[in-house]
Residue, then its C-alpha position, 0 to 999 in steps of 0.5 A: m539586417t535589421l528586422t525591418d530591412r527583412l520585412d522590406q525584401y519580403l514586401r518587395t519580393a512578395g508585391l504587398e503593402a504590408v504584413w501583420f503578425a497576431r501569433p504571439n511568437s511573431f509579434a514578440w519578434l516584430t515589437g522587440g518582445g511584446d506580449n499579446v497573450v491573454d489565453r495561452e489556449v488561443g493560437v492568435g493573441v489580442a493584438a497584431a503587429g504590422y509593418d507597411g515599409d514605413e512603421i510598426r503599428v499595433v491593432t487591439d481592442n480597447i480592453e488591451a490597448p492600455r496595458l500594451r501601451d504601458e507594458e509592452l510596447d515601446s513609447d513610439v510604437p503607435v497603438e490603433t484601438f477598436d471597441w471590443h464588441a464592435e468587431s473582430l481583431a481580423e476585421a480591425v486589421a483589415e480596415a486598418s491596413p493598406t492593401p495588397a497585405a499578408a498576416d500570420f492569422d485568418v484575415s479576409g482578402f490577406e494572403s498567408v505568411d510564414a514568419t519562420q525565415l524572417r525570424q532568422p537569423l537572430t539580431e543582437a539584442q535577440v541574442e542577448q534576451c536569448r543569454e539571459l533566458a538560457r541562464d535563467t533556465a539553467e539556473a532554475v532546472e539545476a536548482v530544482a534537480r539537485n534537490v529531488e529524491p527517489s521518493h519524488t513523483e514526476l508530477d512533484v518535480t513538474a510543480v517545482v520546475r514551473q513554479k521555479l521558471e514562472g517566478r522568473g517570467i519564463a512560460t513553461p510550454v513543455v515540462l517533462v520529467g521522466s523516472a528511471e522507469r519511464a524515460q526508459s519506455y517513453r522519448h517524451y516522458t509527460p509527468t505522471d505520479t510514478e516515483l522518480g526511482d534510480y534515476a529521473l530526467v528533466s527536460v524543459t522547453v520554455e519562452r520569454n519575451g518570444l524566445h525559446v530555449s531548451t535543456t535537459r538535465a540528469v540526475a542519479f540515486d542509484p544508476p543503471e551501469w549503462l546510463m553513464e555510457r549512453t549519456h555520453e554516446a548521446a553527447r557525442v551525437e549532440t556535439t556532432a550535430l553542432a559542428a555539423t550545423q556551423a559547417a552547413g552554416q558557413d558553406g550553405g548547407t541544409a537541415g538535411d545535411v546536419f541530419e546525415a551527420i547526425q545518422d553517421a554519428y549515431a551508428e558510430v557511437g553503436w546505436e545506428g538507426e537509433w535516431q527513427n525513435h525520436h526527433q532530433g532537435g534543430a534551430t530555435g529561437f521565435a518557437g521552440r523549434e523553427w525548423i526540425a530537421t529530418p533527412g533531406h530537409e532543405g531548410e536554410v542553416a542560419l547563423p548566428h542563430g540559436y539551435a537545440w539538438n536533443p538526441t536520445i539513446a534508449g533512456t537517456k538524452s543530451e539537450d542544451t540551446y547554443l548559439i552557433s555563429g560562423d567562428d564560435i559555438e557558445l553554450l547559452s544554457g549553462t550555469g558552470d555548476w553542473p558536471t561535465e564531461t569532454v566529448s569529441a564529435v564524429g567526423y569533425d575537429l570539435e571536442l566540447p564539454r557536454h553536461t553529464v548526470l549528477e549522482l546524488 
């Protein structure tokens, strides 16, 4: 089903004539990767993309229209312009759109739309964009991780990771670098001036063309004796989540079904209840997580789609982005040049090579 097929179905079901998207991830989704962001602190972009059952078109002000036409949009996408000083984007969309309509930002008289379900599953073109993004991300993160030293601070490493990724046109909404000290204390090790010490975790969630991927790499200089074992156990939980995701997608299961398998896996590897200390991840794509699994979560498990599960066990983490379809579980965020260890899922007939700790 194409994007416009999904939107046609949505318009029919909701009894609407048009739908508009100005939030950056959904704008990118509808326009094939177009970027409507100037100020990343603002949740709504500088342009809105709409669909009325016939065509996709964009509304923006006269400042942004030339750049969007030249650099962000296909040549066949009409761009309607208003004077920047005359009215707001919401007012311009309200004037340009047939009604009744919906929007993912505040437009007077419009209904609200959440695009999460519309953005799943990924199309073939989006899958290829995601593959390229994930490969570029893994290459950049691994290149940095191979060259860190115990005396480097978390902030030192963060700066280089951001530079490497931004240099590839990849935005960096989340870069976490955990030193040995802080990775054992916190699940979200937001960077400080603490030196790395005995080992470090580098975790990112990044974005390009509206698509997101996540990955984590661990490096060690003088690793504690438990590091490899806990990393292995976290990887078993992650592999279980991947297997359960595929099964749920095939059988019409839910995110809650996958979460139950994750809970069972933690118990099986000797860490019952450890899931309560950190969210476990979920579907990715046009958001860092389109949804995060929780107990009893009724979210649909769409296939083929991107999933990033991120189980943690007391100072360790296992996380990558996978494309899961009915007949394959494909690692996207890999280079083939990082140490791996084959691990088995709990309760499923699945073994996968998972990234482990690089000892420097």
